[in-house]
N, C-alpha and C positions, 0 to 999 in steps of 0.2 A: 186609537185615532178616531176623531170625529169624521163620519162619512161625508159631511157637508164640505170638508176641506178638500175632497176629491172631486168636487163638482166644478163644471165649467160649461159654457154655452157652445155647443157644437152645431153649427149651421147645417141643415140638411144637405146643401149643395156641396159641402166639403167631404161628405161620406162617399168614398170611391165605390161606385156600384159595379164596376168591372176593372179588371187588371189592365195595365198598359200593355201595348203590343210586345214590348221587350221587358222581360222580368227585371233586369238590372238597370233599367232606365229610371226607376223611381228616385225621387229626391231623397237626400240623406242629411238630416239635421245633426250636426256634430256638436255635442255639449261636452266640453273638456275644461276642467278647472274653472267653471263659471263662464267661459267664453263660448259663444255660439257662432258656428260657421255653416254654410249651406253648400253641400256637394251632391254627388250622385252615388247610388249604391255601387255602381261599377268601379268606383274609386276605392272601395273598401280595402283591397289589398294593400294600398299605400298606407292605410291607417293601422295595419297589423304589424307589430314588431316582429322581426325575424326570429324564428324559433318559437313563436307563440303556438298555443294549441287552440284550435277553433272547434268547438263541440256543437254538433247539430242533433236534432231530434228526427230520426228517420222513420217515425211512425207513418203509416199509410191510412188515408181517410177511407172509411167504409161508406159505400153508397147506401146509406142506412134509411133513407126516407122512402116509404111505400104508401100507396093509397088503396083503400079497399072499401068494403061495405059490410054492414051487419048481415049475417046470414038470415036472421029472422025477419028483419024489416026492410032491408036494402038501404038503410041510412048510411051516409058517407062517413068514412073513418080515415084519419091520417095517422100513421105510426112512424116513430123514429126508433129504430132498433139499436140500443145502446151497446149491448154486448151479451155474449152467451155466458150462461152459468155452466161451465164445463163439468162441474161436479154434480150437477142435477140433471135429471132426465124425466120427461113426462111419463105418465102411466103407460102410454102406448109406444114408448120409445121415441117420442118427439123431443126436439131440442127445447130447452127452457132459456128464454131471453128476457133481459130487462129492457123496458121500452118506455117511451113517452107516447101518450095517445091523445088525439083530439077528435071530438065528435060533438054533435049537437046535444046528445044526451050522455050522461055518465057511462063510462065503460065499466060495468060491474062484473064481479066474479061470475063466470059461467058464460059470458057473452062470447059468441062465435063470430069470427071475422074472416072474410075471404079477401085476400089481397093478391090478385093475380094468381100465381101458382103457390102462394103461401096460404096455409090454413092455420088460423090462430085461435086460441081459447084463452080468455083472461083467467089466470089462476089466482092472482092476488093483487090488491090495490094497496100501496104502501103510503105511509103518512107523508112522505116527501113528494108524493104526486106521481111516482113511477109505478109502472105495472110489471108483473111477472106474467109472461105469456108462454104457453106451450105452442110451439111452432113446428109444423111439418112442411116438407118441400120434397119435390121429386128426387133431389140429391141434397147436399148440405145447404143449409140456409145461407151460409157465408158465400158459397159459390153462386147461388141464385142472386143474391144481392149484387155481387160483382157484375153480373150480366144485365140485371133488369132493375136494380134499385136506382133511386134518384140521389144526386149529390146534395148533401145537407148544408147548403150554403147558409150563412147567418140570415135570420129573418129581417134584421135591420137593413138588408140590401133592397128590400121592397120589390123583389122580382122573383120569378121562377128560375130554377136552374136550367142551363142549356148544355149543348154538346161541348162547348169550350170549357165549361167548369170541370169536366171530367179530367182534363189535364192541368188546368190552371189553378184549381183548388187542391193541388197536390205538389209537393216538393219534387224536384228532379231526382232526388236520392231516396225517395220513399221506398220502404221494403215491406214489412209485415203489416197486414191490415189490422187495425185495432182502435182507431180514433173516430169520433163523430164530428170533429172540427180539425182544421188544419193548424199546424204550428206556423203561424202566418209570417213570422220574420223570415223563415226559410224559403218562402215563395219567391223572394227576390234573387235567390242564388241560381246560377247557371253553371253548366259544366265548364264553360270557358272561364268564368270568374273563379271557380274552384281550382282550375288548373293554374291561373295566375297566382292564387294564394299559395299553391305548392311551390311555384317557382321563387317565392319569397322565403322559402324554408319554413313555412307554416304547416304544421300537421293538422289533419282533420280527424276528430274522434267522433264516435257515434253512440247515442244512447236511445232509448225509447221510452217516452211517456205517452200513455194512451189518453188523449184529450177527451174528456167525458162530459158528464152532466154539469160539472162546475162552470163550464163555458156559458151555459144557458141560465145560470142562477144569478139574478140581480141582487145587489146588496140592498136590503130593505130595513136594516137596523141603523140606529143613530150612531152607535159605537161599533166600529169595525171589528173589534175583538169579540163581539157577540155573534158575528157572522159564522154560520156553519159551512165549512168547506166540504165539498163532495170528494169522496175518495177517488183517486186516480192511480192506476197502476203504472210502475216504471221499472225499467231494467238497466242496470249499470253493470257491464261485464268486466272480466278481468283485464281484457285488452285496454279498455278506457281507463281503468284504475292505474295500469302501468304507464299509460301515456301521461296522465296527470302527475304521477310521481316523477316521471322523466322531465316534464316541464318545470316542475318545482326545483328539480336538481340543477337545471341550467338557468334558473332564475327568470323564467319566461312566464307571461300571463296566461291564464285560462280564460278563454273568451266564449261566451254563451250566445248562440243564435236563438234568441227567443226566450220568453219568460218560462216556457215549459222546461227548457234546459236548466234554467236557474233553479226551479223548484226541485227537479230530479237530482241535480248535483248537490244542492244544499241539504236535501233529505238524505243523501247517501254519505254525507261527511263523516269521516272517522273521528269519533270523539277523543280517541287517544293519540291521534296524529294530526295536528292542525295543518290544513291545506290539502289533505289527501282524502280519498273516498274509499269506501268498502264496496266490493262487488256485491250486488244483491238484486233480487227480483221481488218486489213487494209493493205496498201501496202507501201513498202519502195524503195527508190532509194539511200539509204545511201552509200556513197563512203568513205571508211576508208583508210587513208594514213598517213604517218608520220606527226605529228603535231596534230593528233586527240587526244582529252582528253577522255579516256575511263571512263564510269560512272558505269558500272555494272560488267563486266567480270573481274575476278581476275586471272584466269589461263586457259590455252587452250590446248586441244589435237587436232592436225591437221596433215594432210598429207603434202607431199612435192609438191609444186605447180609449174605450168608452168612459164617460164621466161616471163617477161613483162606482168604479170597478175594483176588484182585488188586483187586477193586472196594473192598474194605475197606482195603486198603493205600493206594489212592488217596485215600480220605477221610482216613486218618491223615496222609498227606503234606500234604493241603490244610488240615486243621484243627489238626494237631499230635497226636502220639500220645496224650498224657495227656488232652487235650480230647476226642478221639474216644472213648477208653475211658469217660470221665465221661458223655458223651452217651448211649453204649449202655447203660451201667448205669442211667441215668435212664429210658431208654426201656423197659428190661426191667422196672424197678420200677413204672412207670406203665402197664404192660401194653399198650404200643403193638403194633400189627400189623406183622409183619416180611415182607420179601422182595417179590416182584413186585407183588402185589395189596395190599400193606400201606401203612403210613403213610410220612411223608416227613420229611426234615431240611432246614433252611435254614441255611447257613453262609457268611458272608463269609470270605474267606481271612485267615488269621492274619497279623499283621505279621511281616516277615522278621527 
């Protein structure tokens, strides 16, 4: 797909800088068989067929952003700790972490950084711009980040994180920490909405996809097929596999809350059993664009995505390119709120 086909003009004032006071008060653009309607997220239970399976990504966002200084010069450094290499250990027993770093001068191998109670040494600079750091802390690095790290809200919000982001840039059902960005479609869901879903006879299934560096990687190639997707780890367990099989058995749809759920489920598809998934804990580089044949997901709740993004390509593949463009044009005309803290779309998959 030509990347230019995913471009559109997004006015700055339509980027939602903060969430609404009520999670489920966001607007919901419904795109069904080419028809567009305007509703609210709290009406989602009415759109879900009885007996459907609603799948959420229950990853928890790491408070991964820290500020420090170079030990030698005092120069300022900002780090985003992406994840620990559990199989590696520093020479002194320190933890080894993958990170992004920003500084006025390049962070070369051997540079020492003090970031509050964290002490870091650059072990390696990779071709993709990431760093490997040896990190020491009074206790585990993960525990220290949970107490003292900053919330890694997207840079396009144009503001610093604050106390509200600790809870609002996190789904209400988040469990194990592993992501550096939220699965944002899930930010709309509340305990009350999920209870209403249950009363309609809709099951809720859970998986985990650790949202990682790919979230921060813009598409810079003209042909989307040449874009290199960053690897993201996901887990689909036996319980979810059984739930999907049961939904298929009763002829009910599998509904994904967010593009991360789509990527995980489609990556876990059983090649020998159409419509089913294999339990697994592995990584995916799956790039979904128009022409992709969906195997698992029947309907999708998703936010409005950035121009020229792989997430927008996934929506185009799911809804159809023309339908996607019509929906985005309608959302812009109706002054919907865009991106992570913005409004949402509901779309059953188009007929093949």
